[in-house]
C-alpha positions, 0 to 999 in steps of 0.5 A, spaced: 643 867 921 643 872 926 638 873 932 636 880 935 635 882 941 631 889 943 631 891 950 628 898 952 632 901 958 632 907 962 629 914 963 632 916 957 628 909 953 634 908 950 636 901 946 640 895 948 641 890 944 644 882 944 646 880 938 647 871 938 649 866 933 646 860 932 651 856 937 649 862 942 655 866 942 652 873 943 655 880 944 651 886 948 651 892 944 649 899 949 647 896 955 643 901 958 640 897 965 640 901 970 635 899 975 635 893 978 629 889 974 633 891 968 639 888 970 636 882 971 630 882 965 637 882 961 640 877 966 634 873 965 634 873 958 641 870 957 640 864 961 634 862 959 636 862 952 643 859 954 647 865 951 654 865 951 656 873 953 663 874 950 663 881 948 661 888 951 661 894 945 658 900 946 657 905 940 659 911 944 660 913 952 653 917 953 650 916 960 644 911 956 648 907 953 653 906 959 649 905 964 650 897 965 657 896 963 660 894 970 653 890 971 656 886 964 663 886 966 661 884 972 656 878 971 660 875 965 667 877 965 667 879 959 672 884 954 670 891 953 671 894 946 669 901 944 673 906 941 679 910 944 675 917 944 669 914 947 673 913 954 673 921 956 666 920 955 665 914 959 669 918 964 665 924 965 658 920 966 659 921 974 658 928 974 654 928 968 649 923 971 649 928 977 646 933 973 640 929 972 639 925 979 643 919 977 649 916 980 652 910 975 656 905 976 663 907 973 664 904 967 670 899 966 676 901 962 676 898 955 680 892 954 680 892 946 680 899 942 676 899 935 678 903 929 674 904 923 675 897 919 676 892 924 672 886 924 669 883 930 667 876 931 662 873 936 661 866 935 660 865 928 658 873 927 663 878 924 661 885 925 664 890 921 666 897 925 664 903 922 667 909 925 661 914 924 662 921 929 658 926 929 654 925 935 659 923 939 667 924 937 668 917 937 662 914 935 662 907 932 657 904 928 656 895 928 655 893 921 653 885 920 652 884 912 650 877 912 643 879 915 644 887 913 642 889 920 647 896 922 647 898 930 647 905 928 647 908 936 644 915 936 647 917 929 641 916 925 634 915 927 626 914 924 625 920 920 631 924 925 638 924 926 642 924 933 643 931 936 649 934 936 650 939 941 653 935 946 660 935 948 664 932 941 658 932 936 658 936 930 652 937 925 656 938 919 661 931 921 654 928 923 651 929 916 657 927 913 657 921 916 650 919 915 652 921 907 658 918 905 658 912 910 652 909 911 648 911 905 652 907 900 650 901 904 644 898 901 637 900 901 635 894 905 640 895 910 635 895 917 638 901 922 637 899 929 637 905 933 639 907 940 633 910 940 625 909 938 623 904 932 628 901 927 628 903 920 631 902 913 636 906 909 632 907 903 627 909 907 632 914 911 634 917 903 627 918 901 623 922 907 628 924 912 629 931 912 634 932 915 638 928 910 633 931 904 635 938 906 643 936 907 643 933 900 639 939 897 645 944 901 651 941 898 648 940 891 
């Protein structure tokens, strides 16, 4: 059993996820909390649910997904895990944020570097790490097989895909990731996207115009 709480934070309307097991062990995925009120909303939820934060996870290091990294590590003293190629993205957020009038706290350096096929244990929960580049060079997704829940970051959205015009982005790589790494998962898999509403892989196979066009062009 997995419990999933979704917060939508910061000017980019990024989805932050708190996932927890029946005993209250939890991980925070892509904390986008930027303002004091957003930080307190996250903290209040964890306190009210009596959760024990055991891990901070980043799917990738773009600014909207890491604004709360320092807050999470400072507040709960937890290890931070992501892919090695995410580190340059995290280091670039100070200069990148200045272009948009944001002054994010510098992110802590990851304590744990994840690779494709790794298994993360969050209490009773086991998450599979899937390397999903294309939106960014080091992007990873997290899959909880028992509940068929996929935390896809900015790879796949409802009827859309992640942008590929940022550093590390590449359209053919992204489409190969979606069609070769994610599409083999069951139709009923719920995709918890980095922005916007949840969808399912079955829906996206049938209705996502980017996937349909790509499959047609490569057939």
